[in-house]
N, C-alpha and C positions, 0 to 999 in steps of 0.2 A: 119918485123914480119908478120906472116900470121894471118888471122882472127881466125883461130883455136887456135893458140898460145895465142892470145888476150883473147879468151873466157876461155882458161885454166888458164890464169893469174887471171881472175875474180873469178874462182872457188877457186884458191889458196888463194886469198884475204879473201874470206868468211870463208874458212877453218881455217885460222889463227885467226879469230874472234870467232870461235866456241869452246869456253871453257866451260866445264860442269858447272861451278859455275856462269856463266853469266846469269843475270836475263832474258835477251831477247834471250836466247839460241834458242828457237823455231823459232823466226823470222830469225835469222842468218842461222839456219838449212834450212829453206825454201829457202832462197836466195842461199845458197850453192847448194842445190839439183837442183834448176832450172839452175844455171850456169853450174854445173858439167854435168848434163844430156844433156845439149845443146852442149857440146864439140863435140861429134861425129856427131850430126846433122849439126853443122857448118862445120865440116870436110867434110862430105858428100857433102854439098852444094858447098864448096870451091874447092874440088878436083875431083868431079865426072866426069868432062870432060877431065881430064888428062889421056892420054893413059896409060893403065896398072893399074891405081889406083883401079878401081872397082874390078878387079881380085885379086889384093893384099889384099884389104879390106875383100873380101869374103873368102880368103884363110887363114886369120889370125886364128891361132889355140889358143884356150883358154882352160885352165884346168877346171876340174870340180869345183875346189875351186873358180876360177874366174867366172864361170857361176853362182854359188850360190851368189857370191858378186854382180854381175850385177842384178840378180833377186831381191835381198834384196834392193839394191839401187833404182831400178825401182819401187818396191812396196812402198817404203817410198815416192818417188816422186809422185806417183799416189795418195797416201793418203794425201800428203801435198798440191798438186796443184789441185786435182780433186775431193777430197772427203771431209773429215772432218778437215783436217789439222792434224799435229802431235802435240800432247800435251804431253810433257815429264814432269817428276816430278821434282820439286825443293825440295830437301831434307833439312830440318832443321837439323836433326841428320842423317848423311849419312846412307842410306839404311834402316832407321827405321821409321822416321816420315816425312811425306810429307806435304808441305804447300798446303792447300786445295784450297784457293782462289787465282787466279793468280794476282789480284790487291794487294795482301798482300806481294808479292815478294819484291817490292821496299822498303817497310817498314822494312822488316826483313833484307834485304841487307844493308840498310842505318844504321840501329841499330847496326848490327854486325860490319860494317866497322868503326864505331866510337869507338868500343871497342879496347883498347890497349892489347897487349900481356900480359897475366897474370891477366887481369881484371876478377873479379868474377861477373858473371851475374846470377841472380836468375830467374829460369824458373819454373813456376807453371803449372803443367798439371792437368787438371780436366775433368771430364765427362761433356759434354755439357748439360746433363739433371740434373746436380747437382744444384738444386734451392738454396741451402744454399750458395754455392760459388757465384752465381749471385747476391745475396743480400748483399754481403760484399762490403765495399768500397775498391778501388784499387788505387795504386799510379798513380797520373796523369802523371808522366814521363814515365810510361810503356805503353804498348799497348797489345791488345788482337788479336790473330790470330787463325784461325781454322786449326788444324792439323788432319791428319788421320794416323793411324798405317798402314804401308805398309803391304799388304798381302804377305804371303810367296809364293803364286802361281802367283804373278804378273809377267807379261812377262818381263824378264830381257833384252830383245832386245830393250826395250824402255828406258833403263837407259841412261842418258846423256853420260856417259863414253863409253858404248858399241856403241852408235850411233857415237860418235866422232871417235872411233877406226875404225868403218866401213867406215866412210867418208874418213879417212886418207888412208885406204887400197884402196879405189876406186880412190882417186887422184893419188896414186902411179901407179895403173893400167892405168889410163888415160895418165899420163906423159910418160909412156913407149910407148903407142900407138902413141901419138902425136910426140914423138921424132923420131920414126921410119918413120912415114908418112912424116914429114917435111924433114927429112934427104934424103928420096928418091924422093920426088915430089915437094918440095917448089920452086925449081929453075924454074919450069914451071909456077907456079902461080905468083911468084914475077916478072918473065920476062914479063908476060902478063900485069902486072900493069904498068910497065914502058913504055909500047908502047903508 
């Protein structure tokens, strides 16, 4: 196995963990982006001394769709690794209400995971400025979380589902590149290691 294939395997591992309803989605996304974007860097380091590899790599044709994919992934990686990090939304009611405080995610996830199919759960929504509601006593078995209504103009590219799909598309692109590279040039690398 080449180092490039090993790094691709790491990206595959994190992509399998990247499920939109997972509370630590953003952390797994960061790990996936770092592993996936490293694949071609590892490839370049591993194969750059093999005769013909650099010419092959530079001659690889990619479609406009693939160019856009690479740009989007790179933008996400830069945001994740070099700027603010990516903060996706965890929806309580898909596409409508977003859990506002990140540390509330485990509480919500735990509560919902303990509900059986068909259980009736009472959800009370109120305006945070409603003094009358704040003064009422509440069931001690319940909990309070801060939600916000999703704005219609929020960037849909940051939805967990769209990010997961983008990451999946990028992995397919990488697999194709790695398969071609390894098929053409791995014998030179693997032969060097056995010397």
